[in-house]
C-alpha positions in Angstrom: 0.0 0.0 0.0 1.5 3.4 -1.0 1.0 6.2 1.4 2.2 9.8 1.5 4.3 11.0 4.5 4.6 14.6 5.5 8.1 15.3 6.9 8.7 18.1 9.4 11.4 20.6 8.7 13.7 19.2 11.4 13.8 15.8 9.7 14.1 16.9 6.1 17.9 16.5 6.2 17.1 12.7 6.0 14.8 13.2 2.9 17.0 15.5 0.8 14.8 18.4 1.9 11.6 16.8 0.7 8.6 17.9 2.7 6.5 14.9 1.5 7.7 11.5 0.5 6.1 8.2 -0.5 6.4 4.9 1.5 4.8 1.5 1.5 3.1 -0.5 4.2 -0.2 -1.8 5.6 0.6 -0.5 9.1 2.5 2.4 10.5 5.3 0.2 11.6 5.7 -1.1 8.0 5.6 2.5 6.7 8.4 3.5 9.1 10.5 0.5 7.9 9.9 1.5 4.3 11.0 5.1 5.1 14.1 3.7 6.8 15.1 1.7 3.8 14.9 4.8 1.6 16.0 7.4 4.1 18.5 5.7 6.5 18.4 7.2 10.0 14.9 8.7 9.9 13.1 5.9 11.8 15.4 6.4 14.9 14.2 10.0 15.1 10.5 8.8 15.3 10.8 5.6 17.2 13.0 5.0 20.3 15.3 2.0 20.9 12.4 0.1 22.6 10.4 0.4 19.4 7.9 2.9 20.8 7.0 6.3 19.4 9.3 9.0 20.8 7.7 11.1 23.5 8.0 14.4 21.6 6.9 13.2 18.2 3.3 13.0 17.2 2.2 10.9 14.2 -1.2 11.2 12.5 -2.7 8.8 10.1 -5.5 10.4 8.2 -5.7 13.1 10.8 -6.0 10.6 13.7 -3.3 10.7 16.4 -1.9 7.2 16.5 -1.4 7.3 20.2 -5.2 7.2 20.5 -5.6 4.6 17.8 -3.5 1.4 17.5 0.0 3.1 17.8 2.5 1.5 15.4 -0.1 -1.1 14.5 -2.4 1.6 13.0 -3.6 0.6 9.6 -2.4 2.7 6.7 -4.7 2.1 3.7 -3.5 2.9 0.2 -3.4 6.7 -0.4 -3.4 7.6 3.3 -1.7 10.8 4.4 0.6 10.4 7.3 2.0 13.4 9.2 5.0 13.4 11.5 4.8 16.4 13.8 7.4 17.2 16.5 5.8 18.3 19.7 6.1 21.9 20.6 6.7 22.9 24.2 6.5 26.2 25.8 4.8 28.3 28.3 4.5 31.5 30.1 
């Protein structure tokens, strides 16, 4: 299944400055492996060494936060838009 992945500015050094790339996979974990095979090093910026989403990275599959869905097992149907968004912290 081909999907489109939106890449945040901070990770574009891995994708030759591309803001959107294509990847393959039926589940988010498969998509991340596909990204890694094309853009080495990018998966480690999204997933930690325990295989979980990094705390300060949000991933949306078709506008649904995967933390409230199936996590890395979230299905990624053909044509789905996936967005990787670094968390923004701040305060007064």
